[in-house]
N, C-alpha and C positions, 0 to 999 in steps of 0.2 A: 160919325166912330162909320159909319156905310165907307164913306167915299178913302177914308183913309185904307178901311179892307180890301177896297177893289185896287188901292194902289200895292199894296203889298203882294196880292195875285199879280197884278203885274208882273211886279218885281220877279217873284217867284217863279213866271215863267219863263222869264229871260236867264235867271240861273240855273233852273232844271235843263233850258238848252245849252248854256254855256257847259254845263256838267258833262252833257251828250256829246257835242264836240271835241272836249279835252278827252273823252273816253276816245270817240273817233279819231283824231287827230294822232293820239299813241298810240292807235293800233291794238290796243290792248282787248284783250280775249277772255274774259276769267267768269266760271259759273257762278260766282259769290256778287260780279257785279250784274251779270246781265239780270239776277235774280232782283237783287237791289232797283237795279234801271226799275225792268218793269213792273218790283210793287208799288214804286214811286209812281209809277201812272198808271198803274188801277187804285191804287189809295183815292188818286184825284179822282179819277172818272168814278168810281160805286159815290164819295161824295157830291160829286155834282149832281150826278142820276137821282140818287134820295132828294133833293132838293128839287129838281127840276119835276120829279117823280114819273121817271123814265125809267123801263127795264137798263139793267146795266150789261153790259158785252163782254165784259171781262168779270174774271173773280179775283182777290186780293192777292193768289200764289199764282196766278197766269204769268208764263214767262213765254215774253217778245223778243224775235230775233231784232237785232241791234237795227237792222235796216229801216224800223219802223218805226222807231222811237221818235224820232224828231216827227213826223206824222202824228203818232200820236200822241204827244205832249203837246201840239199844234190844237189838232183837236179838241183837246182836255180844255184850253186855253178858249176856244171855241167857245164851249158850252158853257164856260163861268161867265164869258162877255155875255153870251144868252142869258142867262139867269140875270145877272144884274141887270141888264135891260128891262126885265121881265118884273123886275122886283117891284112891287106897288108902294113907293113913298105913301101914300095917304095912312095905307094900311099895314105899314112897316111897324112890326115887334119887335123892335130892336135884342131885350134881353134872348128872346129864343133864336133868330139868325143870326147873332151875334157870336152868340155859343156854339152854332153849328159851324160856321167860319172858319172862328178861331180854333175848334178841332180839329179843322181842314188845314189848316197852314199849320197846328203841331207838328200833324202827321207830315207835312210836305218837310218840315225842317228834321224831324226824326231820322226822316230817309235819308235827308242831306250829309247828316250827318254821319250816318254809316258810311254812303258813299265817302267820304272826304276821310274815313280813317282806311277801308278799302284801297283807295286812292294812293297811301301814301307807302303801300306795301309795294307799289310800282313808284317811288320816289319820284309823285308828284302832292303838289303840293295847291290844294286849291283856294283860289284867292278869298282872302277877307271879304264878308257877303259887303261893306260897306265899301272898299277898294272898288269892286265891281258895282256899285252904283256908281262911283265917283266917273266912271270910264263912258 
């Protein structure tokens, strides 16, 4: 189960980068989209900081300039990677950890759903995630 969740985080990282690149390529400047991308990044940062038991550098509703989005997404993914490398499989308590990881995944998908809807207002339909995986 843990390996499956790790793969899910890898996929979400690539899809989050895809969303950021679509927004940048289409030169979209929207307060709502900026807020939602920032929220997506913040929620992932907060969740991984809780698991790593380190101080968070941002809060859920902090707004980040778009020029930092990719850097923040990559930093979040590195933190997740560090966390997964540090998981002590001998003392791994699947129920506790899986619930926390599934909650973090759910928050990411919720943010993606909101961003998909907002991007439709700009005539942009993000590719279905299964299609994205095949590329």
